[in-house]
N, C-alpha and C positions, 0 to 999 in steps of 0.2 A: 253367749259370746258377744253379741252386739252391745250388750249393756255393760260388760266388764270393762274396767279401766285397763289401760295399757300395762300398768304395773302388775296387774293380776294376770293378764293373758301372756305376759312375757315369759312366764314359767312353763307354759305348755310346750312339751317337746314331742309327745307321741299321742296319736289317737288310733284306737283299734275298734272297729265296728263288727258286730256279729253278722252272721249270714241273714239276709232278708231284712236288715234294719234300714237300708238306704234304697229308696226308689229314685226315680228321675227327679222329682221335686226336691227330695231331701238332699241329693247330691249337689244340685245347683245351689241350694240354700247354704250347704256346708262350705262350698268353695267361695261363696260371697264373703264369708267371715273368717277365712283362714288367716291366722296371724303369722307374721314373718318368723316368729319363734318356733313354729311347728316344723319339725325335722323329719318325722316318720309318720306316714299314713298307711294303716293296714286295713285292707278290705277283704271280706269273704265272698263278695260277689260284685258285680258292676253293671252299668248300663251304658248305652252309646253316649249319653250325656257326659259321662266321665271323660271319654276320649275327646269330646268336643271342648270341654273346659280346659283340658290340658293343652290343646292346640291354641286356645286363647291366651295361654300364659298364666292361668290362674294357679298353677302348681310350681311356679318358678322358684319358690322358696324351699321346696321340699328337698331334703337330702336322702330320704329313704322311702321307697314305695314297695309295699309287700302285698302279694296276692297268694300267700301260702294256703293251700287246700281250698282255694276259692271255687265256687260253682259259677262259671262264666257262660254267658250266652255264646252260641256258635258265631265265630267271626269277630268277637269283641276284642280278642288279643291283637288280631291283625289291624283292626281299626285303631286300637290303642297305640300300637307301635308306629303306625303311619302318623298319628297325631303327635307323637314324641318327635318325629323327624321334622314336623312342620311347626313346632311350638316356637312362639316368639313372645317374650325373650326365651332363649334356649334353656332347657332343663339343667339343673345343677345336681342331679341325682348322683350320690356316692354309693348307694346300696340299692340293688334291685333283687328282689326275692320272689321266685316263682315256683316254690317247692310244692310238690303234689298236684301240679296243674298238668293234666293230660288232655291235650287237644292236638289234632292232626295239623301238621304244617306250621305250627307256631314258631319252631326254632328258626325257620328261614326268615320269617318276619322280624324276629328279634335281631338276627345277625344283619339283616338289611338295614335296620335302624342304627345298629352299632357302626356299620360301615359308613353310613351317611352322617356320622358325627352327632347322633342324638344324645349320646351319653359320654361326653368328653372327660368328665371327672369321675367316672365309675371306678370305685375301689373294691367293692364286694359284689360278686355275682353268685347268687345261690340258685342252683337248679337241681336240688335234691328231690328224688322221687318224681322226676318230671317226665318219665317215659322216653328218655333219650336212649334209644335202642338201635343197635346196628351201626355199621361204619358210616352210613350216609349222613345221619344226624351229626356225628362227631366230625366228619369231614367238613360239613358246613361251618361248624364252630371253629375248628382249627384253621380253616382257610381265612376266617375273619380275624383270628389272632395273628396269623402270618401277615395280614395286611397292615399291622401296626396300629389297630384301632382300639386296643386295650392297654395302652402303654402305662396307665396309672393303676392297673388292676393289682391288688394285693392279695385278695382271697378269692379262690375259685372252688366252689363246692358242687360236686357231682355225685353225692352219696346216693346209694340205692337206685342207681340206674343200671340196667342190664347191659353193661359195656362188654363187647366181645374183644377178642385178641387184637384185631386190626384197629379198633377204637383206641386201645391202650397204646399201640404203636404210634398212631397219629398224634395222640396227646403228648406222648414223650417227645415227639419231634418239635413241639413248640415250647417245651419247658426250658427255654434258653433266655439268657439276658437280652438277646437281640429282639425277642418278641415280647417277653413279659419281664421287663427289667426290675419291676418292683414286687414281683410275686413273693409272698411270704408263706402262704398256706394253701395246700392242695388237698381236697377231701375226695378220696375215691373209695371210701369204705363201702362195702357192698350191702351188709345187712342181709335179710332173708330174701329180698325181692330179686337180687341179681346173683345169688350164689350159683345158680345153674348156668350162668353166662359169663363167668369170669375167665374166659380164655380156654382154649382146648390144649394148649401147651404152655411152656414156661416163657415163651418169647415175649409176650406182652408185659409180664411182670419184670423180666430182665431189662427190657428197654426203658421202663419207667425208672427203675433204680439206677441204671447207668446214666440216664439223663440228669438225675438229681445229684449224682456224685461227680459229674463231669466238670471240668474247669469252666465250661460255658454256661453253667446253671446260673439262675438269678442270684445276685450277690447276697441279698438279704434273706434268702430262703431259710425258713426255720422249722416247718412242720408239715408232715404228710400223714393222712389217714388212709389205710390201704386194706384191700381184701383180695384174697386169691385162693384158688383151688390147687395151684401148682407152684412149687417153690424148688429151685435148684439147690443142690448141696452147698454151693458156694454162697448163695444168698442167705441160706439158713445159718451157716457158720458165721457170716458177716453180721447177722442180727445178734447172735450170741457174743460175738467179738466186739460189738460196739462200733462197727464201721458205718452205721447209718444213724447218726444222732438225731436226724430229722424225723425218723419213724417213731411216732408217739402212740398211735392207735392202730391196731391191726386185727383183722379177722382171718383166721386160717381154717380152711375147710378140707376135711378128709386127707387127701394125699399131701397137701401142704402142711397140715398139722403133723402127719407122720414124719415127713422130712425134717421139720422143725424139732420134733422130739428126738429123732435119731442124732441130729446135730448136737443136742444137749449133752450126749454121752461123750463127745469129744471136746466140750467146752470147759474152760476153767472157771468161768463166772458162775456164781451161785444162781443167778437169774439173768434174764436178758436186761442189760444195763440201761437201755434207753426207753423201753416200752413202758408206758404208763397204763395202757388199757389193752388187754388181749381177750378176744372172743374166739372160742374154739367150737366148731361144728363137726360132729361125727355122725355118720350114717353107716350102720352096719351093712346096708344094702350095697354100698360102694365096695367095701372090703373090710370084713371083720378083723383081718390081720392088721390093717392100718391103725386100728383103734388101740391095740395092745400097748405099743410104746407110748402113746399119748396118755393112756390111763396110768402107766408107770410113772411118767413125768409128773402128772398131776398129784399122784400119791407121794412123790418125793418131797413135795413142799417147795420146790424151786420156783413155782409160779405164784406163790401165795401173795407176793407183793404187787402183781400186775393182772391176775386173772379177773376179768370183768364180767364175762358171760360164758356159760358152758351149755351146749345143746347136744343132747344124745338122742338119736332116733333109731330104735330097734324095730325089727320086723319079724313076723311070725315064722317065716320060712327058714330062718337061720338058727342052727343049734348052738353056734359059738357065741351068740350075743350075750348070754347070761354071764359069761366070764368077764366081759368088758364092763358091764354095768356093776358087777360085783366089786371089781377093783376100784372103779370110780367112786361108787357110793361109800365104800369102806374108807376112802380118803377123808370124807367129811367127818368121820368119827374121830380121826386122829390128827388132822391138819386143819389149821385155821386159815380162812380166806377172807381177810378183813375188807377187801374191796369188791368181792363178788356181788354183782347187782342182779344178774339174771341166771336162773337155773331152770332149764327146760328138759324134762326127761319123758320120753315115750318108751315105756318098758314093755318088752315082749314077754311072752309066756315063759321063756326060759329063765327070766330073772327070778331069783329066789327070794323068799320072804325076808331074810335078814338084811337084804340090801335096803329096803325101805325103812326098816327099823334103824339101821345104821345111820341113815340120813336124819331121822328124827332125833337120835342121840347126839349127833353132831350139832343140830340146832339147839338142843337143850344145853349143850356145853358152851354155847355162844360162839361157835366157829364161823358163823355166817351173819355177823352183826349188821351188815349193810344190805342184805338181800331185799330187793324191791319187787322182783317178779319171780314167783314160784309156780311152775307148771309141771304137774306130774300126771301122766295119763298112761293108759294101756293095761293089758291083762296081767302084767307083772306086779301091779299094785293091788293088794287085797285088803281085807278088813283090818288086820293088825297093822299093816303099813299105813293105812289111812288114819287109824287111831294115833299112831306115833306122831304123824304130822300135826294133827289137831291138838294133841297134848302139848307139843312145843309151842303152838300158837297160844294156847290157854295159859301157859306159864310166862308169856311175855317175851319169848325169845325171837320174835319176828317184829321188832318195833318199827322197822322201816318199810314193811311190806305194803305195796300198792296194788299188786295183782296176784290173786290166788286162783289157780285153776287146778282142781282135783277131779279127775274123771276116771273111773274104773268100773267094770261090770261086776259090782258087788251087791250083795243082798242089803236090804235096809239095815242101817247101823245106827241105833239110837245113841250109843256111846259117843260116836264121832260128832253127832249133832249137838249133844250136850256140851262137849268140849269146845266146839265152835261157838256156841252160845256164850259160854263162859269167857272166851277170848274177846268176843264183841262187847259184852256187858262191862268188862273190866277196862275197856278202852285200849286193849293191847293191839288192836288193828285199826286205830283211828285214822290212819293214812290210806286205808283201802279205797281204791277207785274202781276196781273190777273184781267181782266175786263170781266165779264160774264153777258150778257144781253139776254138770251133766253126768249122767250115769253114776250118781253119788249114792243111789239107793234110797233117795228121800221119799218117804210116804207123808201122809197128812200130819202124823204126830211129830215127825222130825222137823217138818217145815214150821209147824206151830211153835216148837221149841226155839228154833232159830229166830223166828219172827218176834219173839218176846224181847230179844235184844235190840230190835230195830227201834223200839220206842225210846231208847236212851238217846242221849245227845252225843254219843261217842262215835257215830258213824256218819258224820256230816259230809265226808268226801266221796261217798259211794256214787258212782255214775252208771255202772253197768252190773246187772244181776241176771245170771243165766241159770235157770232151773229146768232146762229141757231134759228129755229122756229119763224122767223119773216116774214115780208112781203116785203123783199128786192128783187129787180130785177137787171137786168144787168145795168140799169142806176145808181142805188145806188152804185154798185161795181165800176163803172167807176168814179163816183164822189169821192169814197174813195181813189182809186188809184191816181186820179188827185191831191189830196191834199198832196200826199207823196213827200217829198224831199229826197235828196241823203242819209242823215243820220237820217231820220225820222223813228221811231220805229226800230232802229237798233238792238234791242235785241229781237224783236218779233220772237218767234220760233213756236208758235202754233196759227193757225187761223181757225175758224170753221164757215163755211157758209152753212152748210147742212140744208135741210128741209126749204129752202126759195124757194117757187114754181117758182119765177121769175128769180132765178139765174141759167142761162143756159149757152149755149156754149160760147157766147160772153164774159161773165164774166170770164170764165176760160182763154180765150185768153188774156184778159186785164191783169189778174194777172200774166200770164206767161211772157207777155211783160215787166211788171214791174220788174220781177226777172231778165230777160235778160239784163235790163238796169242797174242792180246793186242795185236796191231797195230791201228792206226787206231782207237784207243779212243774217240774222240768221234764216229765215224760213226754216224748215226742212221737209223732205218728211215723211208723216204719216206712222208709222210702221217700219221705217228704223232702229230706235233705240229701240229695245225691245217693251215695251208697251207705250212709250212716244208719246204724241200727236204731230201732225204736221199740215200740210195743209189738211183740210177736205172740200171736195166739193161733191155736188151731182153728179150722174152718167153723166148727160149731160154736166155739167160744166167741169167735169174732162176730158171728151173727147176733149173739146176745149183746155184745158190746155195742155194735152199731145201732141196735134198737134202743139202747138206754143212754147213750152219750148225748150230752147237751152241747151242741155245736156253738151256741152263743156264749157259754161260760168257759169253754175250753178251746184249744187250738186244733182239736180233732175234727175230722170230717168223716162221714160214713165211707167205708171202703169195702170192696169185695175182692177176695183173694182166691186165686185158683192155684192149687198146689198139685203138680203132676210132673213126673219125669225129671225131678230135680230142679225145676224152674218155678220161681214165684213171681206172679204178676201182681204188683202192689198198686194201690191208689187208683183202682178202677171203680168208679161209682156206678150205681144202678139207677137208671131212670125209672119213672113210674111205669113205662111201658115194658120194662124188663130187659131192655137192650143195654149193652155196655158202653160207657163213655169214660173219658179220662177226667178224673177229678184234679189232675195236676197236669200242667202243660207238658212236662217231660215225664212220661211214664217210664218207670225204671224196671228193667228186666234184670233180676238178680239171681245168680246161680245158687 
């Protein structure tokens, strides 16, 4: 950067640094050469020096600062916000992103900085997956908005935060032109993390929709993403009637999905006119009856243009669940869903065999061309159903698939393994990032068959491989490693071989040798980076791995793991005296 001419550096707009790549010296050196053209800086961690440099005005040219999913030292955010208030010259940030940052008390520090005028030009505030739970955090944020300190804000994102009913009411109260005159986009989509906390009545949902249709709403408001468990008949009919043109993305859960489906019977429109993406979550534990009208609506084809995700969760204790899954899965045999990206099915024992086969036939007919995430689990999936899914993959009917999870308590099934190998070798799953086969009935011969496909260059995107709860032994692991080439699975960062009774000390030694030889170069140590997964082995295999790993050639350090009572203690090193000490400053306790 120091040697580059201004004409070369002027093109640099964004810099993104991986976790652990910037220490105190590197951060100071970076800020010394920041060029005025740089607009966005994205960091996965930080040091106190970062806050000091921002106070000194070294980041005055930045328009965007991103700490998404960052691992931050305790108190660093508070230090950072204080520095932002004291920065001279003042910051010119237009985008601040803190998605996935969970730290206690940080929302107060952020709002104090906003109130003090630290971000006068802020246009986009992203707080997705940020642990904003309960009315207290939302009250702090809405009080700041009422103070008129975010008058230039255009985009407010609060996706996947467990917002309760009062939080939605408070937020609805500030969706006014007097507080947010330039607001154009509001993201309140819940996703999985907050589905259980989306209000206990219809009040919160009603307040938000009324605020966005009121004459006092921001004049340029264009788009809202929303999730709810409860929907009134009037709101459901309004969606079908096109009275909410700003509602583009919506997640409906259980009761809300039922109300929406019943309103479709009274609607003249073929489909909801304004929705571009619709996710439906159904849990038969809530009410099996609520799922029937939804299944009928999906089967009618009226959602084919907007259905983006479908999640069905059945439970063993209910006898009526098979009827719901039967109707839903039969839909895929006859109806095309060109925009469906995610299909997640947890099938109870009452689900009948032909349901899984019906899904496989729908895939073979090209009815799910955009499917990226396919998750099928539970006792309702047996050998024939598994073979139907693998056959569809082998014929190239899942070209966009990035995540495949197939888990069922079935006996070893060599046919399914052969079909999966065929799909991998032919490059039909070249976009696959996560392959999860727990309870797949894999033995050594099945794993070796699948491993033969790993030597091809068609699986370059794979990042996570889960082979837990199978019947693999040391011989299977040896065959897996033997199929690896220098650049095979070069992006694989997570490998799970736990709860395979035959994976013992020799398997750990074989894996360590592969790493020493430069294979699996992206595989990381479990627990080293926050809660991210890495290499997971049983206790005996891990002892073998620790004894054979070369810590000078790899990023791995010896670790000792205690597994008991559902808790895993990772990254605890053994001293020569046999006592336990932390090999990592932040020892991670992971459920």
